[in-house]
VEXMILO-908394 format. One record per residue (C-alpha): residue number from 0; residue in one letter; chain; x, y, z. Coordinates in Angstrom, 3 decimals. Layout:
N
{i->NUM aa->a ch->A xx->X yy->Y zz->Z}
...
***
This chain:
319
{i->0 aa->m ch->A xx->0.121 yy->-2.328 zz->-2.594}
{i->1 aa->s ch->A xx->-2.024 yy->0.094 zz->-4.038}
{i->2 aa->y ch->A xx->-3.996 yy->-0.381 zz->-6.989}
{i->3 aa->s ch->A xx->-3.870 yy->2.211 zz->-9.528}
{i->4 aa->l ch->A xx->-7.445 yy->4.442 zz->-10.475}
{i->5 aa->y ch->A xx->-7.781 yy->6.083 zz->-13.761}
{i->6 aa->r ch->A xx->-11.126 yy->8.201 zz->-13.353}
{i->7 aa->t ch->A xx->-12.396 yy->11.392 zz->-13.776}
{i->8 aa->v ch->A xx->-9.657 yy->12.815 zz->-11.709}
{i->9 aa->k ch->A xx->-6.207 yy->11.807 zz->-13.148}
{i->10 aa->q ch->A xx->-2.982 yy->11.916 zz->-11.382}
{i->11 aa->s ch->A xx->-0.188 yy->13.930 zz->-13.924}
{i->12 aa->i ch->A xx->2.572 yy->12.362 zz->-14.962}
{i->13 aa->k ch->A xx->5.823 yy->14.874 zz->-14.426}
{i->14 aa->s ch->A xx->9.735 yy->14.227 zz->-14.544}
{i->15 aa->l ch->A xx->11.457 yy->14.834 zz->-11.381}
{i->16 aa->s ch->A xx->12.910 yy->18.045 zz->-12.326}
{i->17 aa->g ch->A xx->9.940 yy->19.196 zz->-12.942}
{i->18 aa->y ch->A xx->8.563 yy->17.981 zz->-9.331}
{i->19 aa->r ch->A xx->11.782 yy->19.337 zz->-7.593}
{i->20 aa->g ch->A xx->11.057 yy->22.626 zz->-9.335}
{i->21 aa->a ch->A xx->8.100 yy->23.149 zz->-7.677}
{i->22 aa->f ch->A xx->9.394 yy->23.320 zz->-3.804}
{i->23 aa->p ch->A xx->12.522 yy->25.860 zz->-2.565}
{i->24 aa->k ch->A xx->15.922 yy->25.045 zz->-2.616}
{i->25 aa->s ch->A xx->16.012 yy->23.534 zz->0.977}
{i->26 aa->s ch->A xx->14.152 yy->20.070 zz->1.037}
{i->27 aa->l ch->A xx->12.958 yy->20.721 zz->4.735}
{i->28 aa->q ch->A xx->9.506 yy->21.240 zz->4.252}
{i->29 aa->n ch->A xx->7.775 yy->23.071 zz->7.569}
{i->30 aa->h ch->A xx->3.801 yy->23.454 zz->8.068}
{i->31 aa->g ch->A xx->3.349 yy->25.044 zz->10.981}
{i->32 aa->n ch->A xx->5.635 yy->22.975 zz->14.032}
{i->33 aa->r ch->A xx->6.225 yy->20.264 zz->11.314}
{i->34 aa->k ch->A xx->9.401 yy->19.805 zz->10.060}
{i->35 aa->y ch->A xx->10.423 yy->16.356 zz->7.930}
{i->36 aa->d ch->A xx->12.641 yy->16.127 zz->4.834}
{i->37 aa->l ch->A xx->11.044 yy->16.186 zz->1.334}
{i->38 aa->v ch->A xx->11.707 yy->12.673 zz->-0.504}
{i->39 aa->l ch->A xx->12.917 yy->12.321 zz->-3.972}
{i->40 aa->p ch->A xx->14.448 yy->9.355 zz->-5.808}
{i->41 aa->a ch->A xx->17.573 yy->8.389 zz->-4.953}
{i->42 aa->a ch->A xx->19.993 yy->5.727 zz->-6.769}
{i->43 aa->t ch->A xx->19.019 yy->2.390 zz->-6.381}
{i->44 aa->t ch->A xx->20.562 yy->-1.254 zz->-6.159}
{i->45 aa->p ch->A xx->20.511 yy->-4.184 zz->-9.004}
{i->46 aa->l ch->A xx->17.806 yy->-6.891 zz->-9.175}
{i->47 aa->r ch->A xx->17.985 yy->-9.292 zz->-6.607}
{i->48 aa->p ch->A xx->17.460 yy->-12.665 zz->-8.101}
{i->49 aa->v ch->A xx->14.722 yy->-15.205 zz->-7.089}
{i->50 aa->p ch->A xx->15.629 yy->-18.933 zz->-6.639}
{i->51 aa->d ch->A xx->14.184 yy->-21.518 zz->-9.363}
{i->52 aa->y ch->A xx->12.708 yy->-23.664 zz->-6.488}
{i->53 aa->i ch->A xx->10.871 yy->-20.289 zz->-5.546}
{i->54 aa->r ch->A xx->7.000 yy->-20.762 zz->-7.169}
{i->55 aa->k ch->A xx->5.891 yy->-17.620 zz->-9.294}
{i->56 aa->p ch->A xx->3.015 yy->-16.096 zz->-10.236}
{i->57 aa->p ch->A xx->1.696 yy->-16.320 zz->-13.536}
{i->58 aa->y ch->A xx->2.903 yy->-12.372 zz->-14.896}
{i->59 aa->i ch->A xx->6.098 yy->-14.154 zz->-14.265}
{i->60 aa->i ch->A xx->6.310 yy->-17.091 zz->-15.825}
{i->61 aa->n ch->A xx->3.797 yy->-16.088 zz->-18.629}
{i->62 aa->e ch->A xx->5.939 yy->-12.709 zz->-18.565}
{i->63 aa->k ch->A xx->2.837 yy->-10.815 zz->-18.873}
{i->64 aa->l ch->A xx->-0.226 yy->-9.929 zz->-17.062}
{i->65 aa->d ch->A xx->-3.346 yy->-12.375 zz->-16.840}
{i->66 aa->p ch->A xx->-6.930 yy->-10.703 zz->-18.469}
{i->67 aa->p ch->A xx->-8.531 yy->-9.162 zz->-15.630}
{i->68 aa->r ch->A xx->-11.532 yy->-11.000 zz->-13.820}
{i->69 aa->s ch->A xx->-14.534 yy->-9.576 zz->-14.196}
{i->70 aa->d ch->A xx->-16.433 yy->-11.022 zz->-11.672}
{i->71 aa->i ch->A xx->-15.709 yy->-10.959 zz->-7.707}
{i->72 aa->e ch->A xx->-14.105 yy->-13.935 zz->-6.531}
{i->73 aa->i ch->A xx->-16.506 yy->-16.453 zz->-3.872}
{i->74 aa->k ch->A xx->-14.004 yy->-17.894 zz->-2.523}
{i->75 aa->t ch->A xx->-14.007 yy->-22.210 zz->-1.836}
{i->76 aa->v ch->A xx->-13.095 yy->-23.911 zz->1.744}
{i->77 aa->e ch->A xx->-9.421 yy->-24.816 zz->0.077}
{i->78 aa->q ch->A xx->-8.630 yy->-21.430 zz->-1.379}
{i->79 aa->i ch->A xx->-9.858 yy->-19.785 zz->1.818}
{i->80 aa->q ch->A xx->-7.096 yy->-21.789 zz->3.605}
{i->81 aa->g ch->A xx->-4.141 yy->-21.034 zz->0.919}
{i->82 aa->m ch->A xx->-5.233 yy->-17.470 zz->1.309}
{i->83 aa->r ch->A xx->-5.065 yy->-17.790 zz->5.153}
{i->84 aa->k ch->A xx->-1.667 yy->-19.398 zz->4.882}
{i->85 aa->s ch->A xx->-0.196 yy->-17.005 zz->2.343}
{i->86 aa->c ch->A xx->-1.424 yy->-13.709 zz->4.657}
{i->87 aa->q ch->A xx->0.116 yy->-14.912 zz->7.951}
{i->88 aa->v ch->A xx->3.172 yy->-15.360 zz->5.781}
{i->89 aa->a ch->A xx->3.046 yy->-11.758 zz->4.805}
{i->90 aa->r ch->A xx->2.401 yy->-10.664 zz->8.362}
{i->91 aa->k ch->A xx->5.755 yy->-12.264 zz->9.450}
{i->92 aa->i ch->A xx->7.808 yy->-10.617 zz->6.893}
{i->93 aa->l ch->A xx->6.512 yy->-7.682 zz->7.613}
{i->94 aa->n ch->A xx->6.854 yy->-7.846 zz->11.423}
{i->95 aa->i ch->A xx->10.490 yy->-9.165 zz->10.828}
{i->96 aa->a ch->A xx->11.401 yy->-6.442 zz->8.756}
{i->97 aa->a ch->A xx->9.791 yy->-3.543 zz->10.919}
{i->98 aa->t ch->A xx->11.823 yy->-4.878 zz->14.130}
{i->99 aa->q ch->A xx->14.744 yy->-3.368 zz->12.062}
{i->100 aa->l ch->A xx->13.745 yy->-0.044 zz->11.406}
{i->101 aa->k ch->A xx->16.601 yy->2.846 zz->12.536}
{i->102 aa->v ch->A xx->17.208 yy->6.495 zz->11.011}
{i->103 aa->g ch->A xx->20.289 yy->5.792 zz->8.827}
{i->104 aa->m ch->A xx->19.289 yy->2.290 zz->7.466}
{i->105 aa->t ch->A xx->18.511 yy->2.972 zz->3.674}
{i->106 aa->t ch->A xx->14.693 yy->1.631 zz->1.842}
{i->107 aa->d ch->A xx->17.407 yy->-0.584 zz->-0.080}
{i->108 aa->e ch->A xx->18.264 yy->-2.350 zz->3.497}
{i->109 aa->i ch->A xx->14.355 yy->-2.739 zz->3.951}
{i->110 aa->d ch->A xx->14.295 yy->-4.446 zz->0.482}
{i->111 aa->r ch->A xx->16.919 yy->-6.837 zz->0.908}
{i->112 aa->i ch->A xx->15.594 yy->-7.986 zz->4.239}
{i->113 aa->i ch->A xx->12.376 yy->-8.406 zz->2.925}
{i->114 aa->h ch->A xx->13.578 yy->-10.118 zz->-0.233}
{i->115 aa->e ch->A xx->15.515 yy->-12.446 zz->2.031}
{i->116 aa->e ch->A xx->12.941 yy->-13.437 zz->4.190}
{i->117 aa->c ch->A xx->10.583 yy->-13.916 zz->1.511}
{i->118 aa->i ch->A xx->12.780 yy->-16.605 zz->0.056}
{i->119 aa->a ch->A xx->13.280 yy->-17.936 zz->3.387}
{i->120 aa->n ch->A xx->10.085 yy->-18.482 zz->3.646}
{i->121 aa->n ch->A xx->9.002 yy->-20.035 zz->0.236}
{i->122 aa->a ch->A xx->7.023 yy->-16.958 zz->-1.119}
{i->123 aa->y ch->A xx->7.985 yy->-15.005 zz->-4.409}
{i->124 aa->p ch->A xx->7.761 yy->-11.258 zz->-3.480}
{i->125 aa->s ch->A xx->4.685 yy->-9.711 zz->-5.767}
{i->126 aa->t ch->A xx->5.846 yy->-6.650 zz->-6.447}
{i->127 aa->l ch->A xx->8.744 yy->-7.457 zz->-8.410}
{i->128 aa->l ch->A xx->9.084 yy->-7.222 zz->-11.894}
{i->129 aa->y ch->A xx->4.827 yy->-6.713 zz->-11.861}
{i->130 aa->r ch->A xx->4.664 yy->-4.151 zz->-14.519}
{i->131 aa->d ch->A xx->8.575 yy->-3.856 zz->-14.170}
{i->132 aa->f ch->A xx->8.348 yy->-2.687 zz->-10.573}
{i->133 aa->p ch->A xx->12.354 yy->-3.450 zz->-9.824}
{i->134 aa->k ch->A xx->12.122 yy->-4.613 zz->-6.051}
{i->135 aa->s ch->A xx->10.468 yy->-6.783 zz->-3.489}
{i->136 aa->v ch->A xx->8.419 yy->-3.844 zz->-1.386}
{i->137 aa->c ch->A xx->7.021 yy->-0.934 zz->-1.938}
{i->138 aa->t ch->A xx->8.651 yy->1.902 zz->0.742}
{i->139 aa->s ch->A xx->6.937 yy->5.540 zz->0.880}
{i->140 aa->v ch->A xx->8.843 yy->8.200 zz->3.052}
{i->141 aa->n ch->A xx->6.881 yy->11.288 zz->4.056}
{i->142 aa->n ch->A xx->5.734 yy->12.920 zz->0.905}
{i->143 aa->v ch->A xx->5.673 yy->9.815 zz->-1.377}
{i->144 aa->v ch->A xx->2.465 yy->8.847 zz->-1.442}
{i->145 aa->c ch->A xx->2.367 yy->5.096 zz->-2.319}
{i->146 aa->h ch->A xx->4.921 yy->3.137 zz->-4.796}
{i->147 aa->g ch->A xx->8.062 yy->4.068 zz->-3.557}
{i->148 aa->i ch->A xx->11.043 yy->2.183 zz->-4.822}
{i->149 aa->p ch->A xx->13.242 yy->1.378 zz->-2.237}
{i->150 aa->d ch->A xx->16.738 yy->3.112 zz->-2.831}
{i->151 aa->l ch->A xx->19.814 yy->4.287 zz->-0.782}
{i->152 aa->r ch->A xx->18.347 yy->7.344 zz->0.950}
{i->153 aa->p ch->A xx->19.140 yy->6.665 zz->4.840}
{i->154 aa->l ch->A xx->16.159 yy->6.988 zz->6.821}
{i->155 aa->q ch->A xx->16.366 yy->10.419 zz->8.865}
{i->156 aa->d ch->A xx->15.042 yy->11.217 zz->12.081}
{i->157 aa->g ch->A xx->11.190 yy->12.369 zz->12.305}
{i->158 aa->d ch->A xx->10.519 yy->10.316 zz->9.109}
{i->159 aa->i ch->A xx->7.487 yy->8.385 zz->8.418}
{i->160 aa->i ch->A xx->7.308 yy->5.218 zz->5.950}
{i->161 aa->n ch->A xx->4.892 yy->2.884 zz->4.771}
{i->162 aa->i ch->A xx->6.292 yy->-0.575 zz->4.045}
{i->163 aa->d ch->A xx->3.813 yy->-2.049 zz->1.729}
{i->164 aa->v ch->A xx->4.777 yy->-6.199 zz->1.393}
{i->165 aa->t ch->A xx->2.629 yy->-8.308 zz->-0.608}
{i->166 aa->i ch->A xx->3.943 yy->-11.949 zz->-1.185}
{i->167 aa->y ch->A xx->2.867 yy->-15.240 zz->-3.751}
{i->168 aa->h ch->A xx->3.094 yy->-18.404 zz->-1.231}
{i->169 aa->e ch->A xx->1.839 yy->-21.776 zz->-2.236}
{i->170 aa->g ch->A xx->-0.249 yy->-20.165 zz->-5.073}
{i->171 aa->y ch->A xx->-1.988 yy->-17.556 zz->-3.588}
{i->172 aa->h ch->A xx->-1.157 yy->-13.812 zz->-2.522}
{i->173 aa->g ch->A xx->-1.069 yy->-12.081 zz->0.518}
{i->174 aa->d ch->A xx->-1.123 yy->-8.229 zz->0.997}
{i->175 aa->l ch->A xx->-0.583 yy->-5.464 zz->3.967}
{i->176 aa->s ch->A xx->1.147 yy->-2.489 zz->5.125}
{i->177 aa->e ch->A xx->1.600 yy->-0.177 zz->8.207}
{i->178 aa->t ch->A xx->3.370 yy->3.177 zz->8.223}
{i->179 aa->y ch->A xx->5.867 yy->3.448 zz->11.087}
{i->180 aa->l ch->A xx->7.559 yy->6.476 zz->12.892}
{i->181 aa->i ch->A xx->11.218 yy->6.787 zz->12.358}
{i->182 aa->g ch->A xx->12.899 yy->8.199 zz->15.534}
{i->183 aa->s ch->A xx->10.852 yy->11.639 zz->17.119}
{i->184 aa->v ch->A xx->8.221 yy->12.246 zz->14.465}
{i->185 aa->d ch->A xx->6.590 yy->15.600 zz->15.652}
{i->186 aa->e ch->A xx->2.575 yy->15.088 zz->17.473}
{i->187 aa->e ch->A xx->1.102 yy->16.139 zz->13.839}
{i->188 aa->g ch->A xx->2.741 yy->13.247 zz->12.234}
{i->189 aa->q ch->A xx->1.621 yy->10.765 zz->15.023}
{i->190 aa->r ch->A xx->-1.596 yy->12.144 zz->14.946}
{i->191 aa->l ch->A xx->-1.566 yy->11.667 zz->10.945}
{i->192 aa->v ch->A xx->-0.513 yy->7.633 zz->11.283}
{i->193 aa->e ch->A xx->-2.546 yy->7.050 zz->14.546}
{i->194 aa->t ch->A xx->-5.872 yy->8.550 zz->12.246}
{i->195 aa->t ch->A xx->-5.026 yy->6.495 zz->9.400}
{i->196 aa->r ch->A xx->-4.666 yy->3.497 zz->11.187}
{i->197 aa->q ch->A xx->-8.197 yy->4.128 zz->12.733}
{i->198 aa->c ch->A xx->-9.674 yy->4.884 zz->9.309}
{i->199 aa->r ch->A xx->-8.608 yy->0.844 zz->7.988}
{i->200 aa->d ch->A xx->-10.114 yy->-0.135 zz->11.504}
{i->201 aa->a ch->A xx->-13.025 yy->1.352 zz->11.551}
{i->202 aa->a ch->A xx->-13.335 yy->0.707 zz->8.339}
{i->203 aa->i ch->A xx->-13.015 yy->-3.253 zz->8.591}
{i->204 aa->d ch->A xx->-15.300 yy->-3.475 zz->11.737}
{i->205 aa->i ch->A xx->-18.753 yy->-2.408 zz->9.382}
{i->206 aa->c ch->A xx->-17.691 yy->-5.517 zz->6.958}
{i->207 aa->g ch->A xx->-19.654 yy->-8.199 zz->6.535}
{i->208 aa->p ch->A xx->-22.512 yy->-10.117 zz->4.573}
{i->209 aa->g ch->A xx->-24.911 yy->-7.731 zz->2.887}
{i->210 aa->q ch->A xx->-22.912 yy->-4.722 zz->3.789}
{i->211 aa->l ch->A xx->-22.432 yy->-2.162 zz->1.051}
{i->212 aa->f ch->A xx->-19.474 yy->-1.438 zz->-0.067}
{i->213 aa->s ch->A xx->-19.372 yy->2.099 zz->-0.515}
{i->214 aa->n ch->A xx->-19.854 yy->2.382 zz->3.368}
{i->215 aa->i ch->A xx->-15.862 yy->1.506 zz->3.405}
{i->216 aa->g ch->A xx->-15.397 yy->4.705 zz->1.821}
{i->217 aa->l ch->A xx->-17.995 yy->6.779 zz->4.057}
{i->218 aa->v ch->A xx->-16.463 yy->5.648 zz->7.069}
{i->219 aa->i ch->A xx->-13.157 yy->6.439 zz->6.297}
{i->220 aa->n ch->A xx->-14.114 yy->9.937 zz->4.684}
{i->221 aa->g ch->A xx->-15.989 yy->10.888 zz->7.538}
{i->222 aa->l ch->A xx->-13.304 yy->9.835 zz->10.223}
{i->223 aa->a ch->A xx->-10.544 yy->11.636 zz->8.178}
{i->224 aa->t ch->A xx->-12.644 yy->14.512 zz->7.212}
{i->225 aa->e ch->A xx->-13.636 yy->15.251 zz->11.138}
{i->226 aa->a ch->A xx->-9.410 yy->14.854 zz->12.103}
{i->227 aa->g ch->A xx->-8.610 yy->17.508 zz->9.343}
{i->228 aa->y ch->A xx->-7.470 yy->14.841 zz->6.415}
{i->229 aa->n ch->A xx->-8.081 yy->14.217 zz->3.123}
{i->230 aa->v ch->A xx->-8.192 yy->10.880 zz->1.657}
{i->231 aa->i ch->A xx->-5.884 yy->10.450 zz->-1.402}
{i->232 aa->p ch->A xx->-8.940 yy->9.286 zz->-4.038}
{i->233 aa->h ch->A xx->-6.643 yy->8.517 zz->-6.909}
{i->234 aa->f ch->A xx->-5.808 yy->4.806 zz->-5.514}
{i->235 aa->c ch->A xx->-7.994 yy->1.962 zz->-4.069}
{i->236 aa->g ch->A xx->-8.480 yy->-1.729 zz->-2.274}
{i->237 aa->h ch->A xx->-8.866 yy->-4.744 zz->-4.659}
{i->238 aa->g ch->A xx->-9.678 yy->-8.283 zz->-4.509}
{i->239 aa->i ch->A xx->-7.150 yy->-10.615 zz->-4.021}
{i->240 aa->g ch->A xx->-6.578 yy->-14.153 zz->-4.304}
{i->241 aa->s ch->A xx->-4.777 yy->-16.708 zz->-6.700}
{i->242 aa->y ch->A xx->-4.752 yy->-13.335 zz->-8.861}
{i->243 aa->f ch->A xx->-2.917 yy->-10.083 zz->-7.600}
{i->244 aa->h ch->A xx->-5.409 yy->-7.322 zz->-8.203}
{i->245 aa->g ch->A xx->-9.260 yy->-7.934 zz->-9.086}
{i->246 aa->p ch->A xx->-12.728 yy->-6.766 zz->-8.387}
{i->247 aa->p ch->A xx->-13.809 yy->-5.482 zz->-6.452}
{i->248 aa->e ch->A xx->-12.727 yy->-1.862 zz->-6.183}
{i->249 aa->i ch->A xx->-12.546 yy->-0.930 zz->-2.573}
{i->250 aa->l ch->A xx->-13.003 yy->3.153 zz->-2.883}
{i->251 aa->h ch->A xx->-11.651 yy->5.128 zz->0.234}
{i->252 aa->y ch->A xx->-14.025 yy->8.048 zz->-0.276}
{i->253 aa->a ch->A xx->-17.851 yy->8.705 zz->0.185}
{i->254 aa->y ch->A xx->-19.230 yy->8.217 zz->-3.746}
{i->255 aa->l ch->A xx->-22.394 yy->8.176 zz->-4.818}
{i->256 aa->d ch->A xx->-22.878 yy->4.464 zz->-5.258}
{i->257 aa->h ch->A xx->-24.889 yy->3.673 zz->-8.118}
{i->258 aa->e ch->A xx->-24.210 yy->-0.471 zz->-8.303}
{i->259 aa->k ch->A xx->-25.316 yy->-0.790 zz->-4.761}
{i->260 aa->l ch->A xx->-22.733 yy->-3.650 zz->-4.747}
{i->261 aa->k ch->A xx->-23.052 yy->-5.834 zz->-1.448}
{i->262 aa->m ch->A xx->-20.182 yy->-8.268 zz->0.096}
{i->263 aa->e ch->A xx->-20.932 yy->-12.201 zz->0.705}
{i->264 aa->e ch->A xx->-19.669 yy->-14.367 zz->2.450}
{i->265 aa->g ch->A xx->-15.799 yy->-15.789 zz->0.623}
{i->266 aa->m ch->A xx->-14.543 yy->-12.734 zz->-0.865}
{i->267 aa->t ch->A xx->-11.363 yy->-11.873 zz->-0.043}
{i->268 aa->f ch->A xx->-10.352 yy->-8.151 zz->-0.627}
{i->269 aa->t ch->A xx->-7.680 yy->-5.024 zz->0.680}
{i->270 aa->i ch->A xx->-8.628 yy->-1.986 zz->2.523}
{i->271 aa->e ch->A xx->-5.949 yy->0.454 zz->2.106}
{i->272 aa->p ch->A xx->-6.551 yy->4.196 zz->2.822}
{i->273 aa->i ch->A xx->-4.370 yy->7.022 zz->2.178}
{i->274 aa->l ch->A xx->-4.483 yy->9.993 zz->4.235}
{i->275 aa->t ch->A xx->-2.676 yy->13.109 zz->3.440}
{i->276 aa->e ch->A xx->-2.264 yy->16.561 zz->5.225}
{i->277 aa->g ch->A xx->-2.531 yy->18.674 zz->2.932}
{i->278 aa->e ch->A xx->-4.027 yy->18.831 zz->-0.886}
{i->279 aa->e ch->A xx->-5.430 yy->14.991 zz->-2.127}
{i->280 aa->d ch->A xx->-3.061 yy->16.251 zz->-6.179}
{i->281 aa->i ch->A xx->-0.523 yy->13.768 zz->-6.631}
{i->282 aa->t ch->A xx->2.205 yy->13.113 zz->-9.579}
{i->283 aa->v ch->A xx->3.803 yy->9.783 zz->-10.916}
{i->284 aa->l ch->A xx->7.256 yy->10.934 zz->-11.892}
{i->285 aa->s ch->A xx->7.991 yy->9.864 zz->-15.106}
{i->286 aa->s ch->A xx->11.767 yy->8.843 zz->-14.084}
{i->287 aa->d ch->A xx->10.007 yy->5.012 zz->-13.049}
{i->288 aa->g ch->A xx->6.719 yy->5.588 zz->-13.572}
{i->289 aa->w ch->A xx->5.772 yy->4.192 zz->-10.165}
{i->290 aa->t ch->A xx->6.551 yy->6.603 zz->-7.345}
{i->291 aa->a ch->A xx->3.377 yy->9.024 zz->-6.313}
{i->292 aa->v ch->A xx->4.283 yy->12.263 zz->-4.809}
{i->293 aa->s ch->A xx->1.923 yy->14.977 zz->-3.130}
{i->294 aa->n ch->A xx->2.012 yy->18.281 zz->-5.497}
{i->295 aa->d ch->A xx->2.145 yy->19.912 zz->-2.641}
{i->296 aa->g ch->A xx->5.207 yy->18.198 zz->-0.509}
{i->297 aa->s ch->A xx->2.476 yy->17.276 zz->2.320}
{i->298 aa->r ch->A xx->3.009 yy->14.012 zz->4.275}
{i->299 aa->s ch->A xx->0.786 yy->10.852 zz->3.616}
{i->300 aa->a ch->A xx->0.240 yy->7.663 zz->5.594}
{i->301 aa->q ch->A xx->-1.878 yy->4.193 zz->4.766}
{i->302 aa->f ch->A xx->-2.699 yy->1.241 zz->6.411}
{i->303 aa->e ch->A xx->-3.830 yy->-2.172 zz->4.855}
{i->304 aa->h ch->A xx->-4.932 yy->-5.203 zz->5.852}
{i->305 aa->t ch->A xx->-6.591 yy->-8.171 zz->3.671}
{i->306 aa->v ch->A xx->-9.804 yy->-9.104 zz->4.653}
{i->307 aa->l ch->A xx->-12.284 yy->-12.420 zz->4.633}
{i->308 aa->i ch->A xx->-16.063 yy->-11.921 zz->4.734}
{i->309 aa->t ch->A xx->-17.205 yy->-14.732 zz->6.962}
{i->310 aa->d ch->A xx->-21.118 yy->-15.523 zz->7.797}
{i->311 aa->g ch->A xx->-20.181 yy->-14.368 zz->10.967}
{i->312 aa->g ch->A xx->-18.819 yy->-10.971 zz->9.559}
{i->313 aa->v ch->A xx->-15.189 yy->-10.583 zz->8.648}
{i->314 aa->e ch->A xx->-11.621 yy->-12.159 zz->9.282}
{i->315 aa->i ch->A xx->-8.532 yy->-10.392 zz->9.389}
{i->316 aa->l ch->A xx->-6.156 yy->-12.783 zz->6.989}
{i->317 aa->t ch->A xx->-3.050 yy->-10.263 zz->8.038}
{i->318 aa->e ch->A xx->-3.356 yy->-9.364 zz->11.622}
***
């Protein structure tokens, strides 16, 4: 799950009607040979219950978020083992949902699958009621940049969808996401998705002890720009462990690095770039306070892994 950054460039908060009014009446967006549906939030279903026996994160038990961490945690051997287990369960759950994707199914159905698989694997879906998020997974289709709330809109032929799964298992969070092609996606959509995957993977490849965190953004920004895409700067990766979000903030764009912060063995964090075909400006819809959409209606794609810095380099925990 992307962690929001509110820096000098802030995303605007707009009403659904205001966002809808920025586009033609037809929901079909044409960019050259690219054709896809403009997605707006639809009706949703009630909260899905979680059995009492499922271990829940502190923010659910205490009904408030813990104070933010100020340090980058160096994991112990025991903590690393816990992270490995949680991340592998998250991967298993996402893979199960991915095999069932098809034209005509709703993102609410994806949420049901994810939710039921979490319970079956003795895990809590981390997003559920985190800052009042109402579902067990984020599903972001086409022009929805991230944090899309599963609803009753059927997936259309030609859609691209990011499914972002985070689970809490035996005291640790595991976080990953992938963008999938639904039916026959045009070549530009396919290229966007594949380039985003390559950006994430290239950033992971340069990780290791002593490596600057800022090099992650340099690698991603360079590949994205070369391919003709922009990096969405408003969301970043994050430290993760027994806590959902913590330091360090992983920026996916090139920036002036004053801190020169370096990776150390035992650190765990996510790398989760979002690339867009259009401009980087986004809107967070006031109708739900979560759904982030591109201002120009352009599509975006995202890929995410949770990684561990090891003595010899990097281990992908969610692979």
